Structures are given as structure tokens and as C-alpha cells.
C-alpha positions as a printed Julia matrix, in Angstrom:
265×3 Matrix{Float64}:
 54.85  85.81   80.59
 52.77  85.66   83.76
 50.85  82.58   84.85
 47.73  82.8    86.97
 45.66  80.02   88.53
 41.93  80.64   88.97
 40.54  78.2    91.54
 36.75  78.16   91.65
 34.9   77.38   94.87
 31.84  79.65   94.74
 29.32  76.95   93.82
 26.21  76.42   95.93
 26.94  72.67   96.47
 23.23  71.86   95.97
 23.83  68.26   94.88
 26.2   67.87   97.81
 23.36  68.62  100.2
 24.0   72.34  100.66
 27.16  71.99  102.76
 30.33  73.54  101.4
 31.99  70.72   99.48
 35.22  72.65   98.88
 35.71  72.92  102.64
 34.79  69.29  103.31
 37.88  67.58  104.7
 39.95  64.6   103.67
 42.76  63.72  106.05
 41.99  66.92  108.03
 42.53  69.15  104.97
 39.83  70.99  103.0
 39.31  69.56   99.53
 40.23  72.8    97.79
 43.64  72.86   99.5
 44.74  69.79   97.52
 44.3   71.69   94.26
 46.21  74.66   95.66
 49.06  72.39   96.71
 49.29  70.86   93.22
 49.49  74.3    91.6
 51.95  75.56   94.22
 54.29  72.61   93.73
 54.87  73.53   90.1
 56.53  76.83   91.14
 55.39  78.48   87.89
 52.49  80.64   89.12
 52.63  84.34   89.88
 49.15  84.6    91.42
 46.42  82.29   92.7
 42.9   83.69   92.39
 40.5   82.01   94.8
 36.91  82.7    93.77
 34.83  82.28   96.93
 31.1   82.17   97.6
 30.74  84.03  100.91
 32.7   85.62  103.77
 32.47  82.52  105.97
 34.04  80.32  103.32
 36.85  82.79  102.73
 37.56  83.22  106.45
 37.71  79.48  107.07
 40.1   78.87  104.18
 42.25  81.87  105.09
 42.58  80.51  108.62
 43.68  77.12  107.28
 46.22  78.72  104.95
 47.67  80.94  107.69
 48.24  77.86  109.82
 49.92  75.88  107.03
 51.78  78.3   104.74
 54.35  81.03  105.08
 53.42  84.68  104.61
 55.4   84.8   101.35
 53.13  82.12   99.85
 50.0   83.85  101.12
 51.08  87.13   99.49
 50.46  85.55   96.07
 46.81  84.75   96.83
 44.06  87.06   95.53
 40.49  86.68   96.81
 37.63  87.3    94.38
 33.93  87.24   95.27
 32.15  84.79   92.98
 28.83  84.9    91.14
 25.64  82.89   91.26
 26.81  80.68   88.39
 30.16  79.23   87.39
 30.53  81.43   84.31
 29.97  84.57   86.39
 32.6   83.43   88.87
 35.15  82.87   86.11
 34.36  86.26   84.63
 34.72  87.95   88.03
 38.26  86.56   88.28
 39.09  87.6    84.71
 37.84  91.12   85.42
 39.97  91.3    88.57
 43.02  90.37   86.51
 42.13  92.87   83.8
 41.77  95.68   86.33
 44.7   94.99   88.65
 47.38  92.81   87.04
 49.38  92.24   83.88
 47.22  90.83   81.12
 50.15  89.33   79.27
 49.46  86.04   80.93
 48.27  82.49   80.62
 45.27  81.49   82.73
 44.7   78.08   84.29
 41.03  77.74   85.26
 40.35  74.94   87.74
 37.39  73.65   89.73
 38.34  73.57   93.39
 36.22  70.43   93.78
 38.76  68.43   91.72
 41.35  67.62   94.39
 43.2   64.9    92.47
 44.8   67.16   89.89
 48.58  66.81   90.02
 51.58  69.03   89.46
 52.5   66.69   86.59
 49.19  67.43   84.85
 49.76  71.15   85.2
 53.4   71.1    84.08
 52.5   68.96   81.07
 49.93  71.51   79.98
 52.33  74.35   80.71
 54.84  72.88   78.27
 52.29  73.26   75.45
 51.15  76.83   76.13
 50.72  79.18   73.2
 48.65  82.3    72.51
 47.37  80.43   69.44
 45.33  77.81   71.29
 43.71  76.73   74.53
 44.47  73.45   76.3
 41.9   71.26   78.02
 42.61  68.36   80.35
 40.3   65.44   79.67
 39.95  61.76   78.95
 38.42  59.67   76.21
 34.94  58.43   77.01
 34.6   54.75   77.82
 30.8   54.92   78.04
 28.18  54.96   75.32
 26.38  58.32   75.36
 22.95  59.36   74.12
 21.4   62.75   73.49
 17.62  62.96   73.85
 16.04  65.71   71.75
 12.3   66.62   71.5
 10.97  66.17   67.95
  8.87  69.33   68.14
  8.64  72.54   70.15
  5.69  71.27   72.19
  7.29  67.91   72.99
  9.2   67.5    76.23
 11.66  65.11   77.82
 10.04  64.02   81.06
 11.87  63.57   84.34
  9.68  61.31   86.44
 10.06  59.56   89.77
 10.07  55.81   90.1
  6.25  55.63   90.07
  5.69  54.83   93.69
  8.16  52.01   94.14
  9.06  51.34   97.74
 12.68  50.67   96.89
 14.58  53.62   98.53
 17.4   53.4    95.99
 15.0   53.56   93.06
 13.24  56.52   94.62
 16.53  58.42   94.59
 16.96  57.99   90.84
 14.98  60.17   88.43
 13.88  58.4    85.26
 14.16  60.18   81.93
 11.42  59.04   79.56
 12.56  59.01   75.93
  9.11  58.65   74.37
  8.1   58.45   70.72
  8.06  62.28   70.79
 11.83  62.38   71.16
 14.8   61.59   68.98
 17.73  59.67   70.41
 21.2   60.22   69.0
 24.11  57.94   69.86
 27.41  59.69   69.09
 30.36  57.56   68.08
 32.12  56.76   71.35
 35.6   57.09   69.84
 34.84  60.75   69.13
 33.76  61.61   72.68
 35.88  63.19   75.38
 34.98  63.91   79.0
 36.31  67.35   79.82
 38.05  68.16   83.08
 40.01  71.03   84.59
 42.37  72.76   84.57
 41.84  74.42   81.22
 44.39  76.96   80.02
 44.1   80.01   77.78
 45.95  83.14   76.75
 44.36  85.85   78.89
 43.45  88.45   76.21
 41.66  85.81   74.13
 39.62  84.13   76.88
 38.75  87.48   78.48
 37.24  88.83   75.27
 35.37  85.58   74.63
 33.94  85.5    78.14
 32.97  89.16   77.96
 31.07  88.52   74.73
 29.35  85.44   76.16
 28.21  87.21   79.32
 26.98  90.17   77.25
 24.86  87.76   75.19
 23.45  86.14   78.31
 25.35  82.89   77.83
 26.45  81.2    81.04
 28.37  78.1    79.95
 29.52  75.44   82.39
 32.74  74.7    80.51
 35.4   77.25   79.59
 36.41  75.66   76.3
 32.85  76.11   75.01
 33.35  79.88   75.29
 36.74  79.95   73.6
 36.62  80.87   69.91
 40.11  79.63   69.05
 41.75  76.24   68.56
 41.57  73.75   71.42
 44.17  71.07   72.14
 43.14  68.18   74.37
 45.68  67.0    76.92
 44.84  63.38   77.63
 44.64  62.37   81.28
 44.68  58.68   82.13
 44.55  59.23   85.89
 41.57  59.74   88.18
 40.59  63.43   88.35
 37.32  63.11   90.22
 35.04  66.12   90.66
 33.27  66.09   94.02
 29.57  66.62   93.32
 27.7   64.45   95.81
 28.34  63.12   99.31
 28.99  59.71   97.71
 31.85  61.24   95.72
 33.43  62.44   98.96
 33.23  58.99  100.5
 34.82  57.52   97.37
 37.61  60.11   97.56
 38.3   59.24  101.18
 38.51  55.58  100.21
 41.0   56.45   97.45
 43.18  58.3    99.97
 43.0   55.38  102.42
 44.08  52.93   99.71
 46.97  55.19   98.7
 48.11  55.48  102.32
 47.98  51.72  102.74
 50.1   51.16   99.63
 52.7   53.69  100.81
 52.88  52.11  104.28
 53.45  48.66  102.82
């Protein structure tokens, strides 16, 4: 059975400041290339579908790849123009597969802004593949979570600023006001998982589920929430950071510097 990797990089990077976070560099390499290298190392994939946001992004990444990989490797890459939202980008890749390639396949959907995924993660999930279920990489939550729900239709959850404080850090942080008009629910922490990528599915199943969701106007931010079948969670105890803000990028660079220092010693 075929195996396809869908690597998403069509996001607008709004919280990153508008610059293209997937092309931001760490050790002179674009962030998204680290994900590609992890998938490539497994030697199990027949195609890599890069879902890009615009021609400039595609051209820059193609140039990098041409300078670092052989033509045989590049022949397995398929470029897909992405949508305005993540769900539309995933669906664009699924449609490209449906129209041009074998659909007897397992799909690995991955956010290109998660550069710390490893070949070991991917191979571990690959060992559990079945048409009967999807597999989601994730980790158990170590934080206490709360959901804030309005008590009535005319009640709202307010996002306010820091009420004029001169502290520049405070001014960066929106405050959510859980007033008496809201209900706060604290789920049991032991039952909570933080979901990551990649997430894997049997192509015919996830394609039909995504098609139905898009038809209904649903644009989910997580693939497993679309999937109607059984989900198995593959526990990850390693850092699998998603780059969202400029601070995340600086943290990632620090992680790479620490790793280099340990290897040198």
C-alpha cells in the first residue's frame, strides 16, 4: 500500500508577524526542510505533497531543495496550492491525490511548522497503521485546563487589554474575563491530551470525512476531529514544538544550539 506525506505550509503566519515562518531558517535551513528530512529518512514514502501558500514560497523552497537533494528525490515531490484555512489546504492535497494517484494509501498529515518531528516518531506510527483506525501523535497534558462558556446566548467572553498599564509585557497579553455570566469547566487533567502532527489515516476514509466536513462548512484545525472512525493516540515524550510566534523560533534556535554543544562535547 502507498504512503503519502502531506506537509502543510500554506498558513498566513499572522501570529509570527506576517513573515513566512516555514521558510524562517535555523542553521541556514528553512524550518519546513527539517520535517521533510525526517519523513525522507524513513524511506517508506512514495510521494511528498507540499501544500504551499504562494508562488514565492514555492520557488524559494524549490531552489533550496535543488541545491541539497538529488533529482531522484525531487521527482517524488508534488506541489499543491493551499487554501485560506488549514482545512482547505488539507482538502486540496487530498483532492490532488484522489485525482492523480493511487487512493489505496495511508496519509500522514503534518504541519510544516513542527520541525522537531523525528523519523522514529513516523516509523513508530507506521508500524500501527490499519484501515480500521487513525493514529495521532500527542502527549498527555501536564497543565490544568479550563473551558469558559457563556451562560446564555447574549452573554460573551470578553477579551480585554491590560486596562492602560504601562508595563509593555502586560500590554502584550490579552486578558480573558470569566465573569458571572460565564461557566467555567475544569476537565480532569489525566483525561487530556495535547494533539500534535503527524496524524495518519487510511486515504478513502479521511477523504470522505473531509469532503463531508467541507460540504457542511466545517473548517476544523485538527484532522482527527474530522475523522469518524476510531483514533489511537501515539504517545510522544519528546519536544515537538510548533512554531507559532517569533519567540518560538528563538526557543527552537536555542534548542539546536544546546544539541550542537552536547554533540561537540
